[in-house]
C-alpha positions in Angstrom: 5.1 15.7 -20.7 3.0 18.7 -22.4 -0.3 17.4 -24.3 -1.4 19.3 -27.3 -5.0 21.6 -26.3 -7.2 19.2 -28.3 -6.0 16.1 -26.6 -7.9 14.4 -23.6 -5.0 12.2 -22.5 -6.3 9.2 -20.6 -4.3 8.1 -16.9 -4.1 4.6 -16.2 -3.8 3.8 -12.4 -3.9 1.2 -9.9 -3.7 2.9 -6.3 -3.2 0.7 -3.0 -4.0 3.0 0.0 -2.4 1.4 2.6 -2.6 2.9 6.2 0.9 3.6 6.0 1.4 5.1 2.4 -0.4 5.3 -0.9 1.2 3.1 -3.6 0.5 4.0 -6.9 1.4 2.7 -10.0 0.2 5.2 -13.5 1.0 5.8 -16.9 -0.5 8.2 -19.7 -1.5 6.9 -22.9 0.9 4.9 -24.6 4.1 6.3 -22.4 5.8 5.0 -19.5 4.8 3.1 -16.2 5.7 5.4 -13.4 5.9 4.8 -9.9 4.1 6.7 -6.9 4.8 7.2 -3.0 2.8 9.4 -1.0 1.9 9.6 2.4 -1.3 8.1 4.2 -2.6 11.0 6.4 -5.6 13.3 5.5 -6.6 16.1 6.9 -10.0 17.9 5.9 -11.9 20.6 6.7 -9.5 22.8 6.9 -9.7 26.6 6.1 -7.6 28.5 3.2 -5.6 30.2 6.2 -3.5 26.6 6.2 -2.0 27.3 2.9 -0.1 30.1 3.5 3.0 27.5 5.0 2.7 25.6 1.7 3.8 28.7 -1.3 6.7 26.9 -2.6 8.2 24.7 -5.7 8.0 21.4 -4.0 7.5 18.3 -5.4 3.2 17.8 -5.0 3.1 14.6 -3.7 4.9 16.5 -0.1 2.7 18.9 -0.5 -0.5 17.7 -1.9 -4.2 19.7 -1.2 -7.2 20.0 -2.5 -10.0 22.8 -2.1 -13.5 21.7 -2.8 -15.6 25.1 -2.7 -14.5 26.8 0.8 -13.2 23.4 2.1 -8.9 22.5 2.3 -8.1 19.2 2.5 -4.2 18.2 3.1 -3.0 15.2 1.8 0.4 13.3 2.9 3.3 14.9 3.9 1.7 18.0 4.2 -1.1 16.5 6.5 0.9 15.5 9.3 1.2 19.0 10.7 -2.3 19.3 11.2 -3.4 16.0 12.5 -3.5 14.6 16.3 -2.5 11.2 15.6 -1.6 9.3 12.2 -4.8 8.5 10.2 -3.2 4.5 10.5 -6.0 4.5 12.8 -8.5 5.4 10.7 -10.7 2.6 8.3 -8.7 3.0 4.8 -11.7 3.6 2.9 -13.3 6.4 4.7 -10.7 9.2 3.1 -9.8 7.1 -0.1 -11.6 9.9 -2.1 -9.2 12.3 -1.0 -6.5 10.4 -1.6 -7.3 9.2 -4.8 -8.0 12.5 -6.1 -4.9 14.2 -5.0 -3.1 11.1 -6.8 -4.7 12.4 -9.7 -3.6 16.1 -8.9 -0.1 14.7 -8.2 0.3 13.2 -11.7 -1.6 15.9 -13.5 0.9 18.4 -12.4 3.8 15.8 -13.1 2.9 15.2 -16.7 1.7 18.6 -17.4 -2.0 17.4 -18.5 -4.5 20.0 -19.2 -7.4 21.0 -16.6 -9.7 17.9 -18.1 -8.9 14.9 -18.5 -9.9 10.6 -18.3 -9.0 8.4 -15.6 -9.0 4.8 -15.7 -8.6 3.5 -11.8 -8.0 0.0 -10.3 -8.2 0.7 -6.8 -7.1 -2.9 -4.1 -8.9 -3.0 -1.1 -8.9 -5.4 1.7 -11.3 -8.4 1.4 -13.2 -6.7 4.2 -13.4 -3.2 2.5 -14.8 -4.2 -0.7 -18.1 -3.7 0.0 -17.4 -0.1 0.5 -16.1 0.3 -3.4 -19.3 1.9 -4.6 -19.4 4.5 -1.8 -15.9 5.2 -2.9 -16.5 5.4 -6.0 -19.8 7.8 -5.8 -17.6 9.8 -3.3 -14.4 10.1 -5.5 -16.8 10.8 -8.7 -18.6 13.5 -7.5 -15.0 15.3 -6.5 -13.7 14.7 -10.3 -16.7 15.2 -12.0 -17.8 18.6 -9.9 -14.2 20.0 -10.4 -11.7 20.6 -7.8 -8.3 22.9 -7.7 -5.0 20.8 -6.9 -2.6 23.1 -5.7 -4.6 25.9 -6.9 -5.1 24.4 -10.4 -8.4 23.8 -11.8 -9.1 19.7 -12.4 -12.1 18.3 -13.6 -11.9 13.9 -14.0 -14.0 11.7 -15.8 -13.0 8.6 -13.8 -14.2 4.9 -14.0 -13.1 2.8 -11.5 -12.8 -0.7 -10.2 -11.7 -2.2 -6.8 -10.0 -5.7 -6.6 -8.6 -7.5 -3.1 -5.2 -6.5 -1.8 -3.0 -9.5 -2.8 -4.1 -10.2 -6.3 -1.4 -8.6 -7.8 1.0 -10.9 -5.8 -1.7 -13.5 -7.7 -0.8 -12.3 -11.3 2.8 -12.0 -10.7 2.7 -15.5 -9.6 1.1 -16.0 -12.8 3.6 -15.2 -14.7 6.6 -16.4 -13.4 4.9 -19.5 -14.0 3.8 -18.8 -17.0 7.1 -18.4 -18.4 8.4 -21.9 -17.5 5.5 -23.3 -18.7 3.6 -24.1 -15.6 -0.3 -23.6 -15.3 -1.0 -21.8 -11.6 -4.5 -23.1 -12.3 -3.4 -26.7 -11.7 -2.3 -25.7 -7.9 -3.9 -23.8 -5.0 -2.3 -20.5 -4.3 -2.5 -18.7 -0.6 -1.6 -15.0 -0.7 -0.4 -14.3 2.5 -0.6 -10.3 3.2 1.5 -9.3 6.4 0.0 -5.9 6.8 0.7 -3.0 9.4 -3.0 -2.3 10.4 -4.3 -6.1 9.3 -2.7 -9.8 8.0 -5.3 -11.1 4.8 -5.2 -14.4 2.7 -6.5 -15.0 -0.5 -7.4 -18.4 -1.3 -7.3 -19.6 -5.2 -8.2 -22.7 -6.3 -8.1 -23.4 -10.1 -7.8 -19.8 -11.0 -10.5 -18.9 -9.0 -10.5 -16.8 -5.9 -12.4 -19.1 -3.1 -14.3 -16.9 -0.7 -14.4 -19.7 1.9 -10.4 -19.7 2.4 -9.8 -16.0 1.9 -10.3 -13.1 4.7 -8.5 -10.1 6.0 -9.3 -10.3 9.5 -5.8 -11.4 10.8 -3.5 -9.5 13.2 -2.0 -6.1 12.1 1.8 -5.2 13.4 0.5 -2.0 14.5 -1.8 -2.8 17.1 0.4 -5.7 18.4 3.0 -2.7 18.0 1.4 -0.4 20.3 0.3 -3.1 22.6 3.5 -4.3 23.4 4.8 -0.9 23.6 2.7 0.5 25.9 3.3 -2.6 27.9 6.7 -1.9 28.0 6.8 1.7 28.8 7.3 3.2 25.6 5.7 6.5 25.1 3.8 7.7 21.6 6.9 10.0 21.1 9.4 7.3 21.0 7.5 4.8 18.4 9.0 5.7 15.8 12.3 5.1 16.8 11.2 2.0 18.7 10.0 1.4 14.8 12.9 2.0 13.5 15.1 -0.1 15.9 12.6 -3.3 14.9 13.4 -2.2 11.1 17.0 -1.8 11.4 17.6 -4.3 13.7 19.9 -1.5 15.9 18.6 -1.1 19.0 20.6 1.8 20.1 17.9 4.8 19.1 17.7 8.5 20.1 14.7 8.4 23.1 12.6 11.5 22.7 11.5 10.7 25.9 14.5 10.3 28.0 16.7 12.6 26.0 19.1 10.8 25.0 20.8 7.6 23.1 18.8 4.2 24.6 18.6 0.9 24.2 15.5 -0.4 23.4 16.5 -4.2 23.6 13.7 -5.1 25.5 10.7 -3.3 23.6 12.1 -4.6 20.5 11.9 -8.5 21.6 8.1 -7.6 23.4 7.2 -6.3 20.4 8.2 -8.8 17.9 7.5 -11.9 20.3 3.5 -10.4 20.5 3.0 -9.8 17.0 4.8 -13.6 16.6 2.2 -14.9 19.1 -0.6 -13.7 17.2 0.7 -14.4 13.7 1.5 -17.8 14.9 -2.1 -18.5 16.6 -4.0 -17.3 12.7 -1.6 -19.2 11.1 -2.6 -22.6 13.1 -6.7 -21.5 12.9 -6.6 -20.3 9.4 -3.5 -21.2 7.3 -2.7 -24.8 8.6 -6.1 -26.1 7.5 -5.9 -25.4 3.9 -2.5 -26.8 3.3 -3.5 -30.7 2.8 -3.8 -30.4 -0.7 -0.1 -31.6 -1.5 0.0 -29.0 -4.7 -0.8 -26.4 -2.4 2.0 -22.8 -2.7 2.0 -20.0 -0.1 3.4 -16.7 -1.1 4.2 -14.5 1.7 4.2 -10.6 1.5 3.4 -7.5 2.9 5.7 -4.9 4.7 5.2 -6.7 8.0 6.5 -9.6 6.7 10.3 -9.0 6.9 10.2 -8.2 10.5 9.2 -11.8 10.8 11.0 -13.1 8.5 13.6 -15.4 10.4 11.2 -16.5 12.8 8.9 -17.7 9.8 11.7 -19.3 7.9 12.5 -21.2 11.2 9.0 -22.3 11.6 8.3 -23.7 7.9 11.8 -25.4 8.1 10.8 -27.0 11.1 7.6 -28.1 9.7 8.8 -29.8 6.9 6.6 -26.9 4.4 9.8 -24.6 3.7 9.3 -25.8 -0.5 5.8 -24.7 -0.4 6.6 -21.4 1.1 7.7 -18.5 -1.3 8.8 -15.3 0.5 8.3 -11.8 -1.8 11.9 -10.7 -1.9 11.0 -7.6 -3.7 9.2 -8.3 -7.3 10.6 -8.2 -11.2 13.7 -6.2 -11.6 11.6 -3.7 -13.4 10.0 -2.9 -10.6 13.1 -2.6 -8.6 14.6 -0.4 -11.2 11.3 2.1 -11.1 11.9 2.1 -7.2 15.2 2.9 -7.3 14.5 6.3 -9.0 11.6 7.3 -5.8 13.8 9.6 -3.5 11.9 8.0 -1.0 13.5 4.2 -1.5 17.0 5.5 0.5 14.9 5.9 3.5 12.3 2.9 3.1 14.5 -0.4 1.9 11.0 -2.6 2.0 9.8 -0.1 -0.6 10.2 -2.7 -3.4 8.3 -5.3 -1.8 5.5 -3.0 -0.3 4.7 -2.1 -3.9 4.8 -5.3 -5.3 0.8 -6.1 -4.9 0.1 -2.8 -6.8 2.9 -3.4 -9.7 1.9 -7.1 -10.3 -2.1 -5.7 -10.2 -1.4 -2.8 -13.0 0.6 -5.1 -15.0 -1.6 -7.9 -15.0 -5.0 -5.4 -15.9 -2.6 -3.4 -18.6 -2.2 -6.7 -20.6 -5.9 -7.0 -20.8 -5.9 -3.8 -22.3 -3.1 -3.9 -24.6 0.1 -5.8 -25.1 2.5 -3.0 -23.9 5.7 -3.8 -21.8 5.0 -2.4 -18.3 
């Protein structure tokens, strides 16, 4: 929406800079809450010459670039052609400042914001990376306050940033559900299990407070297990995407670039799932099981990789007599599902609602601390 020249709009934003995608929710002033999905790739230290391929009227989130002095940084889809490998291998916080600046630039363009505005950012980080929040804040504030160009347009942002542990949004979601039926989440222990592509993390809440002793982010991620099993099964990197598609859709017949024909990925599919399952099972038995001694403990399982093992997990919990204490995040509130359906990417990514549930819960919960506007 256009803004008067004498206004200095405030952008409220939650960002989960995942290793496979950046999941963002934002609103401008008292406006509507809107979702944003961007690729996770970042290609820094490029010259101006790279911009000749981006002279078009595409969506800003599909062709995002920053100009920082003489340096050009591509973010998201636009960065893929300039990377030797997917940035899923990099530590999430290393390039976070560029991702944040790009997300702010996308919002500025979509909402026709003036070149100078304010922003409040709530950043979700894995527990193991919360220690980097000051470094991220310093880097992104330097970019925003010093000024940068986004897709050629100058921007200067007065940014305030706070960091929260990944999974806290799911806790806030559950708190809201229990509040609605007159139950107090403080009267129980809640374990939030996030099964991500890079790692598996557990947040333990006791009496409404995060218990550090029962929380960690060092569990097995799907991607390292996938790579290990795929290599052992003879699958080469050009076919990783097709093998991933086979696993996600449970359709083993996929195109193979290496073979130049349709190929049955059944065996590597099974190998990947078995490898990941064994790693998850070991972690569960070592890290989560000991925390179930309290009868009033509830486990909430989410994350982009949770759907891959859903049937195995359900059978396992039933066998242990725990099925009544374990909840799977199927997606999220109906409002979230409606928001996600509005994203073109959702047609190709069936798990998008599930993957955005944490950041949406964080946004809704934190907005609630600022005012009473429904989001």
